C-alpha positions in Angstrom: -16.8 35.3 -47.6 -13.1 35.8 -45.5 -15.3 35.1 -42.3 -16.6 32.0 -43.6 -13.3 30.8 -44.7 -11.8 32.1 -41.6 -14.2 30.2 -39.6 -13.8 26.7 -41.7 -9.7 27.2 -41.1 -10.6 27.7 -37.5 -12.9 24.7 -37.4 -10.5 22.5 -38.5 -7.6 23.7 -36.5 -9.9 22.6 -33.5 -11.0 19.2 -34.6 -7.1 18.7 -35.4 -6.3 20.0 -31.7 -9.0 17.9 -29.9 -8.2 14.9 -31.6 -4.5 15.4 -31.0 -5.7 16.0 -27.0 -7.7 12.9 -27.0 -5.1 10.9 -28.4 -2.3 12.1 -25.7 -5.1 11.6 -23.0 -5.6 8.1 -24.1 -2.2 7.1 -24.4 -1.8 8.4 -20.8 -4.3 6.6 -19.0 -3.5 3.2 -19.0 -0.1 4.2 -16.8 -2.7 6.6 -14.6 -4.9 3.7 -14.1 -2.2 1.2 -13.4 -0.8 3.6 -10.5 -4.1 4.2 -9.0 -4.7 0.5 -8.9 -1.6 0.0 -7.2 -2.1 3.1 -4.6 -5.6 1.2 -3.9 -4.1 -2.2 -3.2 -1.4 -0.7 -0.9 -3.8 1.1 1.2 -6.2 -1.9 1.3 -2.8 -3.9 2.6 -2.1 -1.3 5.0 -6.1 -1.6 6.2 -5.5 -5.2 6.7 -2.3 -4.9 8.6 -3.8 -2.2 10.7 -6.7 -4.5 11.5 -4.5 -7.5 12.2 -2.4 -5.4 14.7 -5.6 -4.1 16.5 -7.1 -8.0 16.9 -3.5 -8.7 18.2 -3.6 -6.0 20.8 -7.2 -6.9 22.0 -6.1 -10.4 22.3 -3.0 -9.7 24.6 -5.4 -7.7 26.6 -7.9 -10.8 27.1 -10.2 -9.3 24.7 -11.9 -11.6 22.4 -9.9 -13.7 19.8 -12.6 -14.0 17.1 -14.3 -11.4 14.8 -17.4 -11.7 17.0 -17.7 -12.7 20.8 -20.6 -14.5 22.8 -21.7 -10.8 23.4 -22.7 -10.3 19.6 -19.8 -7.4 19.2 -18.1 -7.0 16.1 -14.6 -5.8 15.0 -16.1 -2.4 14.8 -16.4 -2.8 18.7 -12.8 -4.1 18.8 -11.6 -1.4 17.0 -13.4 1.0 19.1 -11.7 -0.5 22.2 -8.0 -0.2 20.5 -8.6 3.5 19.6 -9.8 4.2 23.2 -6.4 3.8 24.0 -4.4 5.1 21.5 -5.5 7.5 18.5 -5.2 6.1 14.9 -5.2 8.1 12.0 -8.0 7.3 9.3 -6.9 5.5 6.0 -8.0 7.2 3.4 -8.4 5.9 -0.2 -6.5 7.2 -2.6 -7.7 9.7 -4.9 -7.8 9.4 -8.9 -5.6 12.2 -9.9 -4.9 13.1 -13.6 -1.3 13.5 -14.1 -0.5 16.7 -16.5 2.1 16.1 -18.5 3.9 19.1 -20.7 2.6 17.7 -23.9 -1.0 17.3 -22.8 -0.9 20.9 -21.1 0.7 22.4 -24.6 -2.3 20.6 -26.3 -5.1 22.1 -24.1 -3.5 25.3 -24.3 -3.7 25.5 -27.9 -7.3 24.2 -28.0 -8.3 26.9 -25.6 -6.5 29.7 -27.4 -7.8 28.5 -30.7 -11.5 28.6 -29.4 -11.1 32.2 -28.0 -10.8 33.3 -31.5 
């Protein structure tokens, strides 16, 4: 009887803990998604700027002035010409990263501790 009562009590604690954790994560997600989208937009802007800069360098060197020339080469070939002269770092898309706030960490620890009993 005592074991059944203890399991019932533990079950209610876990349900409360998991619902609190779910609420905390759901409230944190809009800010995280917004931050990720701003990072993606900044990365795309950097890529566009680099692509425009690389086209200007090709034009100054007497290369093609459009995305494709008469030989059928495209902008990837133009980038290869530029990178042969100077090595550019690859722009990597930002990763989705969850920010672990102290309240969320606390709730995870409580839920993990309660499930161990």
